[in-house]
C-alpha positions as CSV (number, residue, x, y, z in Angstrom):
1,X,314.0,128.5,-65.9
2,X,313.7,125.2,-67.8
3,X,313.6,121.7,-66.4
4,X,313.8,118.2,-68.0
5,X,310.2,117.5,-67.2
6,X,308.4,116.7,-70.4
7,X,306.2,119.5,-71.8
8,X,302.6,118.7,-72.7
9,X,301.3,120.7,-75.7
10,X,297.8,119.4,-75.2
11,X,297.8,120.7,-71.7
12,X,299.2,124.0,-72.8
13,X,296.4,124.4,-75.4
14,X,293.7,123.5,-72.8
15,X,295.3,125.9,-70.3
16,X,295.3,128.8,-72.7
17,X,291.7,128.2,-73.8
18,X,290.6,127.9,-70.1
19,X,292.4,131.0,-69.0
20,X,291.1,132.9,-72.0
21,X,287.5,131.9,-71.2
22,X,288.0,132.9,-67.6
23,X,289.4,136.2,-68.6
24,X,286.4,136.8,-71.0
25,X,284.1,135.8,-68.2
26,X,285.8,138.3,-65.9
27,X,285.5,141.2,-68.3
28,X,281.8,140.4,-68.9
29,X,281.2,140.2,-65.2
30,X,282.8,143.5,-64.4
31,X,281.0,145.0,-67.4
32,X,277.6,143.9,-66.1
33,X,278.4,145.4,-62.6
34,X,279.4,148.7,-64.1
35,X,276.3,148.7,-66.2
36,X,274.2,148.2,-63.1
37,X,276.0,151.1,-61.4
38,X,277.6,149.0,-58.8
39,X,280.7,150.3,-57.0
40,X,282.6,147.1,-56.9
41,X,285.9,148.7,-55.9
42,X,285.7,147.4,-52.3
43,X,284.9,143.9,-53.4
44,X,287.7,144.0,-55.9
45,X,290.1,145.1,-53.2
46,X,289.0,142.4,-50.8
47,X,289.3,139.7,-53.6
48,X,292.8,141.1,-54.5
49,X,294.0,140.8,-50.9
50,X,292.7,137.3,-50.7
51,X,294.4,136.4,-54.0
52,X,297.6,138.0,-52.8
53,X,297.6,136.1,-49.5
54,X,296.8,132.8,-51.3
55,X,299.5,133.3,-53.9
56,X,302.3,134.4,-51.6
57,X,301.5,132.3,-48.5
58,X,300.1,129.1,-50.1
59,X,303.0,127.0,-48.8
60,X,302.6,128.1,-45.2
61,X,298.8,127.9,-45.3
62,X,298.8,124.4,-46.8
63,X,301.3,123.1,-44.3
64,X,299.5,124.6,-41.4
65,X,296.1,123.4,-42.5
66,X,297.3,119.8,-43.1
67,X,299.5,119.5,-40.1
68,X,302.8,119.2,-42.1
69,X,306.2,120.0,-40.7
70,X,309.5,120.4,-42.5
71,X,312.0,117.6,-41.9
72,X,315.7,117.7,-42.3
73,X,317.9,115.1,-44.2
74,X,318.8,113.7,-40.8
75,X,315.2,113.1,-39.9
76,X,314.1,111.6,-43.2
77,X,317.3,110.6,-45.1
78,X,315.5,108.2,-47.6
79,X,312.8,110.8,-48.5
80,X,315.4,113.5,-49.0
81,X,317.6,111.2,-51.0
82,X,314.8,110.3,-53.3
83,X,313.9,114.0,-53.9
84,X,317.5,114.9,-54.4
85,X,317.8,112.3,-57.2
86,X,314.6,113.4,-58.9
87,X,315.6,117.1,-58.7
88,X,318.9,116.2,-60.3
89,X,317.2,114.3,-63.0
90,X,314.8,117.1,-63.6
91,X,317.5,119.8,-63.4
92,X,315.4,121.9,-60.9
93,X,316.0,123.4,-57.5
94,X,315.2,121.2,-54.5
95,X,312.0,122.2,-52.7
96,X,311.6,122.0,-49.0
97,X,310.5,118.6,-47.7
98,X,307.8,118.0,-45.1
99,X,305.9,115.2,-43.5
100,X,302.3,115.3,-42.2
101,X,301.3,112.9,-39.4
102,X,298.2,111.4,-41.1
103,X,297.1,107.9,-41.9
104,X,295.5,109.0,-45.1
105,X,298.0,107.9,-47.8
106,X,298.7,111.0,-49.8
107,X,301.1,113.7,-50.9
108,X,301.0,117.3,-52.1
109,X,303.2,120.1,-53.4
110,X,302.5,123.8,-53.0
111,X,304.3,127.1,-53.3
112,X,304.1,130.0,-55.8
113,X,307.4,129.1,-57.6
114,X,310.3,126.6,-57.6
115,X,312.3,128.5,-55.0
116,X,309.3,128.9,-52.6
117,X,307.9,125.4,-52.9
118,X,307.4,122.5,-50.5
119,X,306.6,118.8,-51.1
120,X,304.8,117.1,-48.3
121,X,304.0,113.4,-47.8
122,X,301.9,111.8,-45.2
123,X,303.1,109.1,-42.8
124,X,300.4,106.9,-44.2
125,X,301.8,106.9,-47.7
126,X,305.4,106.4,-46.4
127,X,304.2,103.2,-44.7
128,X,302.3,101.8,-47.6
129,X,304.3,102.4,-50.8
130,X,307.4,100.7,-52.1
131,X,310.3,102.9,-53.0
132,X,309.6,102.9,-56.7
133,X,306.0,103.7,-56.2
134,X,306.9,106.6,-53.8
135,X,309.4,107.8,-56.4
136,X,306.6,108.0,-59.0
137,X,304.4,110.0,-56.6
138,X,307.2,112.4,-55.8
139,X,308.0,112.9,-59.5
140,X,304.3,113.7,-60.0
141,X,304.4,116.3,-57.3
142,X,307.7,117.8,-58.5
143,X,306.1,118.2,-61.9
144,X,303.5,120.4,-60.3
145,X,306.3,122.5,-58.8
146,X,308.2,122.7,-62.1
147,X,305.2,123.8,-64.1
148,X,304.0,126.3,-61.4
149,X,300.7,124.7,-61.1
150,X,299.9,126.3,-57.7
151,X,300.4,129.8,-59.2
152,X,298.3,129.0,-62.2
153,X,295.4,127.6,-60.2
154,X,295.5,130.4,-57.7
155,X,295.2,133.0,-60.5
156,X,292.5,130.9,-62.3
157,X,290.5,130.9,-59.0
158,X,290.4,134.7,-58.7
159,X,287.2,135.1,-60.7
160,X,285.4,132.5,-58.5
161,X,286.5,134.4,-55.4
162,X,285.3,137.7,-56.8
163,X,281.9,136.2,-57.8
164,X,281.5,134.7,-54.4
165,X,282.2,138.0,-52.7
166,X,279.8,139.8,-55.0
167,X,277.1,137.3,-54.1
168,X,277.5,138.0,-50.4
169,X,277.7,141.7,-51.2
170,X,274.3,141.5,-52.9
171,X,272.8,139.5,-50.1
172,X,274.1,141.8,-47.4
173,X,273.2,145.0,-49.3
174,X,269.6,143.8,-49.8
175,X,267.8,142.5,-52.8
176,X,264.9,145.0,-52.9
177,X,266.3,148.2,-54.5
178,X,265.0,148.6,-58.0
179,X,266.4,150.5,-60.9
180,X,264.9,153.7,-62.2
181,X,262.8,151.9,-64.9
182,X,261.1,149.7,-62.3
183,X,262.7,146.5,-63.4
184,X,264.1,143.7,-61.3
185,X,265.8,144.6,-58.0
186,X,269.4,145.5,-58.7
187,X,270.6,143.3,-55.8
188,X,268.7,140.3,-57.3
189,X,270.3,140.9,-60.7
190,X,273.8,141.0,-59.1
191,X,273.0,137.9,-57.1
192,X,271.9,135.9,-60.2
193,X,274.8,137.1,-62.4
194,X,277.3,136.4,-59.6
195,X,276.0,132.9,-59.0
196,X,276.1,132.1,-62.8
197,X,279.7,133.5,-63.1
198,X,280.8,131.5,-60.0
199,X,279.3,128.3,-61.4
200,X,281.0,128.7,-64.8
201,X,284.3,129.7,-63.4
202,X,284.1,126.8,-60.9
203,X,283.6,124.3,-63.7
204,X,286.4,125.8,-65.8
205,X,288.9,125.8,-63.0
206,X,288.0,122.2,-62.0
207,X,288.5,121.2,-65.7
208,X,291.9,122.9,-65.7
209,X,292.8,121.1,-62.4
210,X,292.0,117.7,-64.0
211,X,294.1,118.5,-67.0
212,X,297.0,119.4,-64.9
213,X,296.8,116.2,-62.9
214,X,297.0,114.2,-66.1
215,X,299.9,116.3,-67.3
216,X,301.7,115.7,-63.9
217,X,301.1,112.0,-64.2
218,X,302.6,112.0,-67.7
219,X,305.6,114.3,-66.8
220,X,306.4,112.3,-63.7
221,X,306.2,108.9,-65.5
222,X,308.4,110.1,-68.3
223,X,311.0,111.5,-65.8
224,X,311.3,108.2,-63.9
225,X,310.7,106.1,-67.1
226,X,308.5,103.9,-64.9
227,X,304.8,104.7,-65.6
228,X,303.9,101.3,-64.1
229,X,305.2,102.3,-60.7
230,X,303.1,105.4,-60.7
231,X,300.0,103.4,-61.8
232,X,300.7,100.9,-59.0
233,X,300.9,103.8,-56.5
234,X,297.7,105.3,-57.8
235,X,295.9,101.9,-57.5
236,X,297.3,101.2,-54.0
237,X,296.6,104.7,-52.7
238,X,293.0,104.7,-54.0
239,X,292.4,101.3,-52.5
240,X,293.8,102.2,-49.2
241,X,291.9,105.5,-49.0
242,X,288.7,103.5,-49.4
243,X,289.6,101.7,-46.1
244,X,290.2,104.9,-44.1
245,X,287.4,105.8,-41.7
246,X,284.8,108.1,-43.2
247,X,285.3,110.7,-40.4
248,X,289.0,111.0,-41.3
249,X,288.2,111.3,-45.1
250,X,285.7,114.1,-44.5
251,X,288.4,116.0,-42.6
252,X,290.8,115.5,-45.6
253,X,288.3,116.3,-48.4
254,X,288.6,120.1,-48.3
255,X,292.3,119.7,-49.3
256,X,291.6,117.4,-52.4
257,X,292.8,120.0,-54.8
258,X,296.3,119.7,-53.3
259,X,296.5,116.0,-53.0
260,X,298.0,113.4,-55.3
261,X,294.7,111.4,-55.1
262,X,291.4,112.8,-53.9
263,X,290.3,111.7,-50.4
264,X,286.8,110.6,-51.5
265,X,285.0,107.6,-53.0
266,X,282.7,108.2,-55.8
267,X,281.4,106.5,-58.9
268,X,281.9,107.5,-62.6
269,X,279.0,110.0,-62.5
270,X,278.2,113.6,-63.3
271,X,280.1,114.5,-60.1
272,X,283.3,114.0,-62.1
273,X,282.5,117.5,-63.5
274,X,283.1,118.9,-60.0
275,X,286.1,116.8,-59.2
276,X,289.7,118.2,-58.9
277,X,291.1,114.9,-60.3
278,X,290.3,112.8,-63.3
279,X,288.7,109.4,-62.6
280,X,291.2,106.7,-61.5
281,X,290.6,104.6,-64.6
282,X,291.4,107.5,-66.9
283,X,294.7,108.1,-65.1
284,X,295.6,104.4,-65.4
285,X,294.7,104.3,-69.1
286,X,296.9,107.4,-69.6
287,X,299.8,105.7,-67.9
288,X,299.2,102.5,-69.8
289,X,299.6,104.5,-73.1
290,X,302.8,106.0,-71.8
291,X,304.1,102.6,-70.9
292,X,303.3,101.4,-74.4
293,X,305.2,104.4,-75.9
294,X,308.2,103.6,-73.8
295,X,308.0,99.8,-74.7
296,X,307.9,98.8,-71.0
């Protein structure tokens, strides 16, 4: 099913390369386990069940975790009206609409496909943004839905889940059993390989997440034809988040991968490699380029 959201060839290339590298890493990881004589079937089954649950129940899990509840057009007529217009412009099915009672100004979209998706905004962002700014944020989130970003990121995270489970398996099974040639303990080898695979897959999926955020910014800005409104929303949300009490931000940080803007404050450091979102300035520069392209 096609939509009118702008495609991004650069993102597509990056996504293909990242998924290829993750697949290659997965094959190598399983190959090492087989070479070591490890029966990883149980771990694979557990990881598969976790992936299945995450894939098919992502919308319910996210709403429950973040305290969101679905709202009807009668409860939130302006919000529904804005999403109705954007979906008509994008030629896509309307997702379910939810609101989370939180002062942290943010929004997120989740769901495995366009028919099983939900867009949720916090009461904090509803209070702080002007209509055009909120429209830009919603267009960004609808782009995630249109491009099936939740499904892509869920599949991409599978290797990290598997490696994490293998690490625990190695720890619980014991690190002392040696192979027949008297080399390093098999459990220790599994632990070291699993940790390395987890680290590489973690960095690759975080890089993919940052690419997809930039792509959603671009697609949302081109749909509304107002990149400046989205830039204004980004600046305002980031500034307001900095004023939120640290305790509240810590509670929100585990959900950064879902959010429009991360609930954290950090400098332009090596930590950006571990971030789910690009630096604010990079997103603003990207939107400024789009604005110049549109002549606005």
